C-alpha positions, -999 to 999 in steps of 0.1 A, spaced: 0 0 0 12 35 -8 -2 67 8 7 99 -11 -1 135 -3 -26 149 -28 -23 185 -14 -3 203 -41 -11 218 -75 -47 227 -71 -66 257 -83 -95 274 -66 -122 298 -77 -155 311 -66 -180 287 -82 -190 299 -116 -160 322 -120 -133 299 -133 -117 328 -152 -105 341 -118 -89 308 -106 -57 309 -86 -32 283 -74 -35 269 -39 -21 241 -17 -42 222 7 -53 226 34 -71 258 22 -98 280 36 -115 300 9 -138 318 34 -109 340 43 -113 356 9 -150 365 14 -162 400 22 -174 410 56 -207 429 53 -230 443 79 -263 426 75 -249 394 60 -268 362 67 -239 347 87 -241 376 112 -225 372 146 -221 334 139 -193 337 113 -182 373 119 -205 389 92 -189 371 63 -209 369 31 -198 333 25 -196 320 -11 -193 286 -28 -159 275 -41 -146 250 -65 -113 232 -64 -96 215 -94 -65 193 -97 -51 179 -129 -30 148 -124 -16 119 -145 -26 83 -136 5 63 -144 2 30 -164 16 12 -134 -16 21 -115 -35 -4 -136 -46 -34 -115 -44 -14 -83 -72 0 -62 -70 39 -62 -88 56 -34 -89 93 -24 -94 102 12 -107 137 21 -102 144 58 -127 173 57 -145 196 33 -168 223 45 -195 217 34 -219 199 11 -191 186 -9 -195 170 -44 -166 152 -61 -162 149 -99 -136 130 -119 -133 139 -156 -167 157 -153 -184 126 -139 -200 130 -105 -187 104 -81 -202 113 -47 -215 139 -23 -207 144 13 -227 169 33 -213 169 69 -183 192 69 -164 176 98 -161 139 89 -137 124 64 -148 103 34 -133 80 9 -138 81 -29 -129 50 -50 -117 63 -84 -103 30 -97 -127 24 -126 -129 60 -135 -93 69 -143 -76 75 -177 -44 56 -174 -13 71 -190 -32 104 -194 -43 134 -176 -73 134 -153 -92 163 -138 -105 161 -102 -131 187 -92 -145 193 -58 -173 218 -51 -181 231 -16 -213 250 -8 -212 276 20 -236 303 6 -265 286 24 -260 309 54 -265 307 83 -254 271 87 -231 273 117 -229 291 151 -191 298 146 -167 304 118 -166 272 97 -142 280 69 -150 270 33 -136 243 11 -109 216 15 -97 228 48 -81 195 58 -56 173 39 -64 150 10 -46 116 4 -43 92 -25 -40 55 -16 -27 29 -41 -36 -6 -30 -29 -41 -45 -59 -63 -52 -54 -81 -19 -48 -56 9 -55 -46 44 -86 -24 43 -82 13 49 -89 19 86 -91 -19 88 -67 -23 118 -80 -20 153 -59 -21 184 -77 -26 217 -61 -24 252 -75 -53 272 -54 -47 303 -28 -21 313 -15 -32 347 -1 -64 330 -2 -50 294 -24 -70 271 -37 -59 237 -58 -73 209 -51 -65 173 -79 -70 147 -72 -68 110 -97 -66 82 -84 -75 47 -97 -83 12 -80 -117 11 -62 -143 31 -27 -140 42 -3 -136 71 -2 -105 92 29 -97 112 24 -75 143 54 -58 159 50 -43 194 74 -16 202 85 -10 238 69 20 253 76 40 285 55 39 316 18 49 311 8 84 321 -14 86 352 -39 115 347 -63 128 373 -104 126 372 -99 157 337 -85 194 336 -100 202 303 -106 230 278 -131 233 250 -117 243 216 -132 251 182 -116 238 150 -102 270 135 -65 280 139 -70 317 144 -55 339 117 -51 308 95 -88 304 94 -100 268 94 -69 253 78 -59 222 97 -21 223 92 -4 196 112 19 221 128 -9 245 138 -29 217 154 2 205 172 9 240 184 -26 245 198 -24 213 218 11 222 230 0 256 242 -29 241 261 -7 214 276 18 241 288 -12 260 302 -20 231 326 -48 213 307 -46 176 302 -77 172 281 -96 189 253 -131 188 240 -135 191 203 -164 215 203 -187 209 186 -177 185 159 -152 157 152 -116 169 154 -89 165 127 -65 136 124 -36 159 130 -50 170 163 -54 133 174 -17 127 165 -7 158 185 -27 146 215 -12 112 213 23 126 212 19 152 239 -2 131 263 -34 152 260 -68 134 263 -95 140 238 -133 141 241 -144 140 204 -178 154 198 -203 146 171 -225 176 164 -239 209 177 -275 199 169 -298 169 165 -332 175 149 -338 211 162 -320 238 142 -297 263 158 -292 281 126 -315 279 95 -293 258 73 -273 237 97 -271 199 98 -302 193 119 -322 181 89 -298 152 84 -286 140 118 -314 114 123 -309 100 88 -271 100 87 -259 97 123 -249 60 119 -225 67 90 -213 99 107 -205 82 140 -188 53 121 -165 78 103 -157 95 137 -149 62 154 -129 48 125 -108 79 127 -104 78 165 -103 41 175 -65 35 174 -57 68 191 -50 63 228 -57 100 235 -94 95 228 -110 91 263 -146 94 255 -172 105 228 -198 132 231 -230 129 210 -239 166 211 -238 200 226 -266 218 244 -292 200 224 -325 210 239 -339 178 223 -328 161 256 -358 177 273 -382 159 249 -393 122 246 -381 120 210 -348 135 219 -343 113 249 -349 83 227 -324 96 202 -299 102 230 -301 65 238 -298 55 202 -267 76 197 -251 62 228 -260 26 218 -246 32 183 -213 44 197 -212 14 220 -216 -9 190 -189 9 171 -165 11 200 -172 -7 232 -141 6 250 -150 42 255 -178 59 275 -203 83 259 -215 117 272 -234 147 259 -231 183 270 -265 195 284 -271 231 294 -293 222 324 -310 256 329 -315 264 293 -329 229 287 -357 239 311 -362 274 296 -364 260 261 -390 234 273 -410 264 284 -408 280 250 -381 306 257 -355 311 230 -369 283 209 -355 283 174 -379 283 144 -373 288 107 -398 316 107 -379 335 133 -346 328 116 -359 340 83 -371 372 99 -337 376 115 -319 372 81 -343 397 64 -338 423 91 -303 416 104 -298 451 118 -328 449 141 -331 411 145 -343 393 175 -319 366 186 -332 330 185 -320 297 198 -284 296 211 -278 333 203 -307 342 225 -293 322 254 -258 336 249 -270 371 249 -291 364 280 -261 350 298 -239 379 287 -264 404 302 -272 384 334 -237 371 342 -222 337 349 -243 331 381 -275 332 360 -271 298 344 -254 282 374 -281 293 399 -309 286 374 -296 250 371 -304 243 407 -342 246 402 -362 214 406 -377 215 370 -341 215 356 -336 181 372 -369 168 357 -359 180 322 -325 163 322 -326 132 343 -339 108 316 -313 120 291 -285 117 316 -297 81 322 -292 74 285 -255 82 286 -225 68 304 -213 101 319 -236 130 325 -223 161 308 -232 193 328 -229 226 309 -227 254 335 -243 232 362 -216 232 390 -241 242 416 -260 210 411 -230 187 416 -233 180 454 -271 176 452 -270 152 422 -242 131 436 -264 122 465 -296 118 446 -281 97 418 -255 75 434 -246 58 401 -241 90 381 -207 102 369 -206 139 365 -185 158 339 -184 196 337 -186 194 299 -187 232 297 -178 256 325 -167 291 334 -131 300 341 -141 314 375 -153 280 387 -119 263 383 -110 265 420 -145 253 431 -144 224 407 -109 213 418 -118 213 455 -150 194 449 -133 169 426 -106 161 452 -134 149 475 -157 133 450 -142 108 425 -175 107 406 -168 143 394 -145 132 367 -135 164 350 -141 200 339 -139 216 304 -137 254 304 -152 275 277 -129 281 261 -92 271 261 -82 292 231 -100 321 214 -117 313 181 -132 329 151 -170 336 149 -196 336 176 -183 372 179 -180 390 211 -196 363 232 -167 362 256 -152 396 251 -146 424 276 -135 451 252 -130 488 256 -139 515 231 -102 521 224 -102 488 205 -139 484 196 -158 515 186 -191 499 195 -203 469 215 -230 458 190 -210 429 178 -216 440 143 -193 442 113 -156 444 125 -161 419 153 -144 387 143 -136 365 174 -155 353 204 -129 367 228 -134 338 253 -101 321 254 -78 316 283 -52 318 255 -58 345 230 -61 341 192 -24 344 187 -14 320 214 -6 344 242 -15 331 277 -38 355 295 -41 361 333 -71 339 334 -48 310 325 -25 318 353 -55 318 377 -65 284 364 -30 269 369 -30 282 405 -65 268 410 -53 234 397 -23 236 421 2 237 391 15 272 399 20 289 432 13 326 424 4 349 396 -4 386 390 -29 402 366 -35 440 362 -66 456 348 -53 476 318 -46 509 335 -56 534 307 -91 519 306 -97 509 343 -132 519 353 -144 524 317 -174 505 304 -166 474 284 -186 449 263 -206 424 284 -199 387 287 -205 359 312 -176 339 299 -149 364 310 -137 362 346 -113 391 341 -95 410 314 -64 415 335 -30 412 318 4 403 332 20 437 328 31 467 349 42 488 319 17 516 317 39 548 313 19 580 313 -7 566 337 9 574 370 -16 582 397 -44 564 379 -65 540 399 -67 504 388 -70 469 402 -44 442 407 -54 406 409 -32 381 428 -37 343 423 -24 322 451 -34 293 474 -23 310 506 -35 321 540 -30 357 531 -14 378 503 3 411 504 8 435 475 37 460 472 41 489 447 77 501 445 84 483 478 55 499 497 28 475 510 -5 487 496 -26 459 512 -30 425 527 -59 402 521 -71 366 528 -85 346 499 -122 336 505 -132 303 490 -111 310 460 -75 316 450 -80 351 437 -78 383 457 -83 418 442 -65 450 453 -76 485 445 -44 505 440 -28 534 421 -4 528 393 31 541 395 60 534 372 84 509 388 73 476 400 45 456 416 52 426 437 28 400 453 38 378 482 18 348 493 21 336 530 11 306 550 -7 309 583 26 314 601 37 342 578 61 320 560 66 330 524 50 305 500 58 323 467 62 358 453 61 374 419 71 408 405 63 428 374 84 458 363 78 487 340 95 486 306 122 510 298 115 542 278 131 532 245 108 513 222 120 484 200 100 463 175 110 428 186 105 401 159 105 369 179 101 335 162 86 308 185 111 283 170 146 292 157 146 262 134 118 244 116 114 217 89 101 225 55 68 208 65 63 229 96 52 265 100 71 295 114 51 314 141 66 348 147 55 372 174 57 410 166 60 430 198 67 465 209 92 461 238 120 478 255 157 467 249 154 439 274 123 424 257 97 436 283 63 441 264 49 476 262 11 471 260 3 507 255 22 509 223 0 506 193 4 510 155 4 493 121 32 469 113 41 461 77 56 426 71 78 413 43 90 377 40 119 361 21 123 324 16 87 316 25 50 325 22 32 347 46 1 326 54 -15 348 80 -9 381 98 -30 397 125 -36 406 162 -57 390 189 -82 418 190 -118 406 189 -126 436 168 -103 435 137 -112 452 104 -81 442 84 -77 409 65 -56 381 80 -43 375 44 -27 410 41 8 422 50 -2 449 74 -16 445 109 -25 466 139 -12 456 173 -33 446 203 -18 454 237 15 458 220 17 427 198 6 408 168 15 375 151 28 364 117 26 328 104 50 317 75 51 286 54 88 279 46 99 277 10 128 257 -5 155 281 8 178 273 37 162 299 59 133 323 62 137 360 69 109 383 81 111 420 82 87 442 102 84 480 100 62 504 120 62 542 126 78 535 160 106 511 151 116 482 128 130 447 133 138 415 116 146 378 123 157 347 106 145 311 110 167 281 98 151 254 77 161 218 86 
């Protein structure tokens, strides 16, 4: 068997406009090319993109030596409603945008001659997603050449039967009889991971759009692992194969999720009309992809599906669970249920209907939110306690208990205040915080240490993502002229890690809550302290780890200290400005006045012994544009991530510095350029970016040269850097 990359030498064009075709390599996201327009049908879901349909073509020669072999193409993911043609003959269609599919082209090829493969992707049927989906062939494509007798693709299954005394079973499916040799390589000691410290993530890769580059998927998992998480939830669709490989290698557990809806729409043209018809083949595709990956800890059948409050939905919940058990009897099954909103939707609040959705599309500027957008807006206005407290109501138990009985692990979205009660009432129930707030990390960890049936927590979200704009953002007018979440808003703003991969103060809080770090400091951005910001329930704080706010001396702000301690003291330029005791949390907040110099936090035990301390210092006066590659050397198959930062000579970030940066690249291709600002009017495909709190990010695909060079210029300064190619 030969597996060959089929990712080069494609052309792409907006469907029906072949005269404007351009060359591309896969993976590719054509949605990055589309116009953002106020009033577009995608609205807040996709960031106001007027999404189009795109066609991909590849001309290739089928060698004479291919005769007598089985030739199969494997598409890892096309969004969405893909149709595949070979030499103008339609071969197949595949509607779900997040599962892979095989196309047998054996009998359709012209051997010894050129063949034309064409793939169309429909995405103009907006709205069809609650987040930025991307358009086109956004995951890799492979060509398999197989002899007449061969091991079937995805035909090998490895099952762990016991791990204390290691014992495995290997099953092989083939097209003929023969001998199979199995070689077992020696492995290190197994990782021991406790109950799950998880994060929910969407499938996009920030300024690269939906493109599932191996290196981008690996980097996302690495950043989350460094941030203290040991598990991720692929919200709300099956993850890429590259992400599974990254999780295997880095020791990150995966909860792979099937869909965001069942038979009730969340957007007018989403997949709800097809789930009941196609879920068996969809789940098979997900399991076939996942089965041999040790990182996959469990499956999720859905997310916040209000169907779980209905008899029909409860029955479907059981059918989905049973189907996954048939396909893979080794892994448990859950489903994320928003306990309070399940009850509200059963009472008729926020219920989606096509009529309401059509009215919203026709009158986007004055539309009434429906379905999930209604609930997100409600939570944003009412705050994080709204959902958690609402979940404690008795009717919420009534509307969820039967669905929870139809799964192996009960998935609680924003239901942490039910945990203790439900552990007593349902002694056989395992509870998973399938979606939670950052501010609940400490409470979860303390409860989980005492209750082994609370098996984990998945914060919304681990890393910021495109679409569902503004849902988790606390933004000031300096960076967002309005808080309407209209055109210009591009990201959700909910990540503990921002869109460019920078860890925020909320992540430090989480690491302290999980007892992985002893102390951290976050500072409310001093120039904007006290100003009104956009509302969100998903943000615990917008503090940043910086004391570089020159020009703001004498201005009031707040400093947050994260520590598991008896008491904490804060010092500004050596003077103690306060001492506080944490109260049922590991966060204390000090009102203070900014002064250039330093801020230092000290955590003490009950005997005044120092547990830990941390200090932040003001950057020097001179400004430098630091061009900082994350890796000094990469292979030709990897990507170069380069941070562009306004700093002092020592590299201390200057978050008040702001301005456009122009980038040029030699020896590679600039794939993406942008900042982490949730409100961003430029294109990520351009060569100019604004900065957000002093920095931006460039992503470069290496060429065939021995090195890549990047040059950055702003009105304040200029800088450059080189990256070696292995």
